Structure formats: structure tokens, C-alpha cells
C-alpha positions in Angstrom: 0.0 0.0 0.0 1.1 3.6 -0.5 1.4 6.4 2.1 -2.2 5.8 2.9 -1.3 2.4 4.5 -2.5 1.9 8.0 -0.3 3.0 10.9 -0.1 -0.5 12.2 -1.2 -4.0 11.1 -1.7 -6.4 14.0 -2.0 -10.1 14.2 -4.8 -10.8 16.7 -3.8 -13.4 19.1 -7.1 -13.4 21.0 -10.1 -11.3 21.9 -9.7 -10.0 25.4 -13.5 -10.2 26.1 -16.8 -10.0 24.4 -16.8 -6.8 22.4 -13.1 -6.3 22.7 -10.6 -6.6 19.9 -7.0 -5.9 20.9 -7.0 -2.5 22.6 -10.4 -1.6 21.1 -13.9 -1.9 22.6 -16.3 -2.6 19.8 -20.0 -1.7 19.7 -22.2 -2.4 16.6 -24.0 0.6 15.0 -27.7 -0.2 14.6 -28.1 1.6 11.3 -24.9 0.5 9.5 -24.2 -3.2 8.6 -20.7 -4.5 9.4 -19.7 -1.1 10.8 -18.9 -0.6 14.5 -18.0 2.1 16.9 -14.5 1.5 18.3 -12.9 3.0 21.4 -9.1 2.6 21.9 -8.8 2.0 25.6 -5.0 2.9 25.5 -5.4 6.3 23.8 -9.1 7.2 24.2 -9.4 7.6 20.5 -12.9 7.0 19.0 -12.8 5.3 15.6 -15.0 3.4 13.2 -14.4 -0.3 12.6 -15.4 -2.2 9.5 -15.4 -6.0 9.7 -14.6 -8.1 6.6 -14.1 -11.8 6.0 -10.4 -12.7 6.0 -10.5 -14.0 2.4 -12.0 -10.8 1.0 -10.5 -7.9 3.1 -7.4 -7.3 1.0 -9.3 -6.7 -2.2 -11.9 -4.6 -0.3 -9.3 -2.2 1.1 -7.1 -2.1 -2.0 -8.5 1.3 -3.2 -7.4 2.9 0.1 -3.9 2.0 -0.8 -4.1 3.1 -4.5 -5.4 6.6 -3.6 -2.9 9.2 -2.4 -4.0 11.0 0.8 -6.8 13.6 0.4 -8.7 15.5 3.1 -12.1 14.6 1.5 -11.3 10.8 1.3 -11.2 8.4 4.3 -7.9 6.7 5.1 -7.3 3.6 7.2 -6.0 4.1 10.7 -5.3 0.6 11.8 -6.0 -3.1 10.9 -6.3 -6.1 13.3 -6.3 -9.5 11.7 -8.3 -12.3 13.5 -8.6 -16.0 12.6 -11.7 -15.4 10.4 -12.3 -11.7 10.3 -10.3 -8.6 9.5 -11.0 -5.4 11.5 -10.3 -2.2 9.6 -10.3 1.0 11.6 -11.1 4.5 10.1 -11.7 7.9 11.6 -14.9 8.5 13.5 -17.6 10.4 11.5 -20.7 12.4 12.5 -23.3 10.8 10.3 -23.9 10.4 6.6 -25.2 12.9 4.1 -28.3 11.0 3.1 -29.6 11.0 6.7 -28.7 14.7 7.1 -30.5 15.8 3.9 -33.5 13.8 4.9 -33.6 15.5 8.3 -33.2 19.0 6.8 -35.7 18.3 4.0 -33.4 20.3 1.6 -30.3 22.5 1.8 -30.0 26.2 0.9 -27.8 26.8 -2.1 -25.0 28.4 0.0 -24.6 25.4 2.3 -25.1 22.9 -0.5 -22.4 24.6 -2.5 -19.9 24.3 0.3 -20.6 20.6 0.8 -21.0 19.6 -2.8 -17.7 21.2 -3.7 -16.0 18.8 -1.3 -17.9 15.9 -2.7 -16.7 16.8 -6.2 -13.1 17.2 -5.0 -13.2 13.7 -3.6 -14.6 12.3 -6.9 -12.0 14.3 -8.9 -9.2 12.8 -6.7 -10.5 9.3 -7.4 -10.8 9.8 -11.1 -7.4 11.3 -11.4 -5.9 8.2 -9.6 -7.8 5.8 -11.9 -10.5 4.9 -9.5 -14.2 4.9 -10.5 -16.7 5.0 -7.7 -19.5 3.1 -9.4 -22.3 2.9 -6.8 -22.0 6.6 -5.9 -24.6 8.1 -3.6 -25.1 10.4 -0.6 -24.8 7.6 1.9 -21.1 7.1 1.0 -20.2 10.6 2.2 -20.0 11.3 5.9 -19.3 14.4 8.0 -15.8 14.7 9.5 -16.8 17.3 12.1 -19.6 17.7 14.6 -20.7 21.0 12.9 -21.2 19.1 9.7 -19.1 21.4 7.5 -16.4 19.0 6.4 -17.3 16.0 4.2 -15.3 12.9 3.2 -15.9 9.9 1.1 -15.9 7.0 3.5 -16.8 3.9 1.4 -14.3 2.7 -1.2 -14.8 -1.0 -0.9 -16.9 -1.5 -4.0 -15.2 1.0 -6.4 -13.3 0.0 -9.5 -9.6 0.4 -10.0 -8.8 0.9 -13.7 -6.1 -1.3 -15.1 -5.7 1.1 -17.9 -6.2 4.7 -16.8 -7.3 5.7 -20.3 -10.0 3.1 -20.5 -13.0 3.3 -18.1 -15.4 1.1 -20.2 -17.5 -1.0 -17.9 -20.5 -3.4 -18.1 -21.3 -3.8 -14.3 -24.9 -3.0 -13.5 -24.8 -3.2 -9.7 -25.9 0.0 -8.0 -28.7 1.9 -6.2 -31.7 2.4 -8.5 -32.3 6.0 -7.7 -28.7 7.0 -8.8 -28.3 4.7 -11.8 -27.6 6.4 -15.2 -29.5 5.7 -18.4 -26.6 4.0 -20.1 -26.2 1.4 -17.3 -29.7 0.2 -18.0 -28.6 -0.9 -21.5 -26.4 -3.9 -22.2 -23.7 -1.9 -23.9 -20.4 -1.0 -22.2 -20.4 2.5 -20.7 -18.0 5.1 -19.3 -17.6 4.5 -15.6 -16.5 8.1 -15.0 -19.4 9.6 -16.9 -21.8 7.3 -14.9 -20.3 8.8 -11.8 -21.0 12.3 -13.1 -24.7 11.4 -13.5 -24.8 10.1 -9.9 -23.3 13.4 -8.8 -26.1 15.2 -10.6 -28.6 13.0 -8.7 -26.8 13.9 -5.4 -26.9 17.6 -6.0 -30.5 17.6 -7.1 -31.4 15.7 -3.9 -29.5 18.2 -1.8 -31.2 21.2 -3.3 -34.7 19.9 -3.9 -35.2 17.4 -1.2 -36.1 14.4 -3.4 -34.6 12.3 -6.1 -34.9 13.6 -9.6 -36.3 10.3 -10.8 -38.4 8.3 -8.3 -41.2 5.8 -8.5 -42.1 2.9 -6.1 -42.3 0.6 -9.2 -38.8 -0.2 -10.4 -39.9 -0.6 -14.0 -41.5 2.8 -14.0 -38.4 4.3 -12.3 -36.1 2.9 -14.9 -38.4 4.1 -17.7 -38.1 7.7 -16.3 -34.3 7.4 -16.1 -34.0 6.1 -19.6 -36.0 9.2 -20.8 -33.6 11.4 -18.8 -36.2 14.2 -18.2 -36.7 15.6 -14.8 -38.3 18.8 -13.5 -36.2 21.6 -12.2 -38.0 23.7 -9.6 -38.4 27.4 -10.2 -36.8 28.3 -6.9 -33.3 27.2 -8.0 -30.8 29.9 -9.2 -30.1 29.9 -12.9 -26.5 28.7 -12.3 -27.8 25.8 -10.2 -30.2 24.8 -12.9 -27.4 25.1 -15.5 -25.2 22.8 -13.5 -27.9 20.2 -12.9 -28.8 20.2 -16.6 -25.1 19.7 -17.4 -24.8 16.7 -15.2 -28.2 15.0 -15.8 -27.8 14.7 -19.6 -29.0 11.5 -21.2 -25.9 11.3 -23.4 -22.8 10.6 -21.3 -20.5 12.5 -23.7 -22.5 15.6 -23.1 -22.1 15.6 -19.4 -19.5 17.7 -17.6 -16.2 15.9 -16.5 -15.3 16.3 -12.9 -12.7 18.9 -13.8 -15.3 20.9 -15.7 -17.7 20.5 -12.8 -15.3 22.1 -10.4 -14.8 25.0 -12.8 -18.6 25.7 -13.1 -19.7 29.3 -12.2 -22.1 28.0 -9.6 -19.2 27.4 -7.3 -17.8 30.9 -7.8 -20.9 33.1 -7.5 -21.1 35.4 -4.5 -22.8 34.2 -1.3 -25.4 37.0 -1.7 -26.6 35.5 -5.0 -26.9 32.0 -3.4 -28.8 33.5 -0.5 -31.2 35.4 -2.8 -32.0 32.3 -4.7 -32.9 30.5 -1.4 -35.1 33.3 -0.3 -37.1 33.0 -3.5 -37.3 29.2 -3.3 -40.4 27.5 -1.8 -39.7 25.0 0.9 -42.4 22.7 -0.5 -43.4 19.3 0.9 -41.0 17.2 -1.2 -38.6 15.2 1.0 -35.9 12.6 0.6 -37.8 9.4 1.0 -36.9 6.6 3.5 -36.7 4.8 0.2 -36.4 1.1 0.6 -35.1 1.2 -2.9 -31.8 2.5 -1.4 -31.2 -1.0 -0.1 -32.5 -3.0 -3.0 -29.2 -3.1 -4.9 -30.1 -6.7 -6.0 -32.5 -5.2 -8.5 -29.4 -4.9 -10.7 -27.7 -8.2 -10.0 
């Protein structure tokens, strides 16, 4: 692994007691599968612990080693190897973005701009290193601080490492239905990076509007809407926000912004007063991010 390698890799001789792994006390988190809260009893540090089967953990954590360090991408702090399980420790977070947006209903443009810029920087860092996120969605981004101003990409386990940085053609159709791009619904190879850009458009729309741009309880109807690639942009959004969303949620992948073009978009550079004015004109509405069982039904694509 590169400089992002964990500080230490331990071989676990034994568990000290139920819920204890080495120097860590481990408690499962009710809302996150295979993720635990971990307290280092020697240092007092609070971390997160992800648990993997021994036979799979090296491949799962490989992207963490491929990516150079970046403030908006999680890095591994420690690894403890057991007889059957590998315990991978990362920095503690303060909740994921999906849950936060759902609780807020929607974000004003000024706050959304600050958070989404960090999301885009994380994706740009991955793309530049030859890593495609694939199943990109709000849940994969967490807050690094209690005030929820700093964002980082936490989940890298299911991204794709390009063998040839110049070729991002893919055929994998695994992903969250609400975020899937039109070309993934066909049988032809598609650009993994451009599919990520569509997912970024879905994320930004959800942050600003409070619901997914394409949604339907019936999967067939949902996929039909995505294939058409037509969504409604509320009047309350600023012209630059509408422009950015339209530039990401384009049916044709070649017409979407690249991540470098995204970061250069004027929406990120407009004065805070313009963003605040747009928010004052926007209607709060009753549209919210759904609990959306669809989020968990990734097997629809398997």
C-alpha cells in the first residue's frame, strides 16, 4: 500500500473479552451493517471499525492503498487480523449525508455549494488516480466534524480500479436504482467516470430539492423515467444551479461535464449573496428525501 497504508497492522492473538478486539472496545452501530464504533482503551481515540471476512478484506481495502492522501477521502488508521475476520479502523464520523439531507428536507444553495464542492473534489481525486466510484450516492459521504461542515468519502470497498487509466469502459450494472444512469440500463459498455457524473447530478438535485430527480415505487416505471432522462427543475433554484444540474443529468454521457469541468462551473464561484437570494425565492415545499427502501435493493441490478 502507498502512504495511505494503516499506521499498524496487528495479528490478533485473541479477543480480550466479548466486544473487545485488541486494545479496542467494539460496539455495533444499529443503522450500519458491518460497521462498529471502536474505542481505543489505551489512547481514548474513537474510531469506526469495518469488519470483513479474511478472504476478502485485502481486495476490499485495495482502493485505500491506491489513492494518495486527500482531506475529503477516508484513510485507514489501523488493521487487526483475526482468525476469520479482519477489523479495519477508520476515523470517526458524524453521520452520513443522506440521513442529514433527509432530516433537513433540503439545503439552501450556499450550504449545498460548500458541501458539494468537497464531494466533487473527492470524486476528482479518485478519477485522477484511476478509481471509478460506481455505486456513488449520498450515503457514501460522511461528516468529518460535529458542525457538519467537512465532508469525506468513506466507502471505497466497491469502487473499481482501472487497469488502464485511459479506458474506463464497464459493463457492471450493480448500483442503487435512484442513482443509476440511463446507459447502465442498457447492455452496452459504458464510461464509468461519466456514470459517476450522472450520480453526482442526482446527489446535487437531492441536496437542493429534497427528493430524487427520478423516483417511483415501481422499479420498471423508475427505470423508464431514467431512460428518458427528463426531470423537473423547480423554479426556486438559481439559474446557475439549474445550468449545473442540466449539465450533469444529460442522457448522453458524452454531453455531461467531466469532474474537472464540474469544479470550474460558475455555480461554485458566485457570491454568497446570489446564493442566499435564490434561497429566499425558493419554496420549501413538501418534497422530502424518502426513506426509500429502494436504497437498499441493490439486488435489482444483480
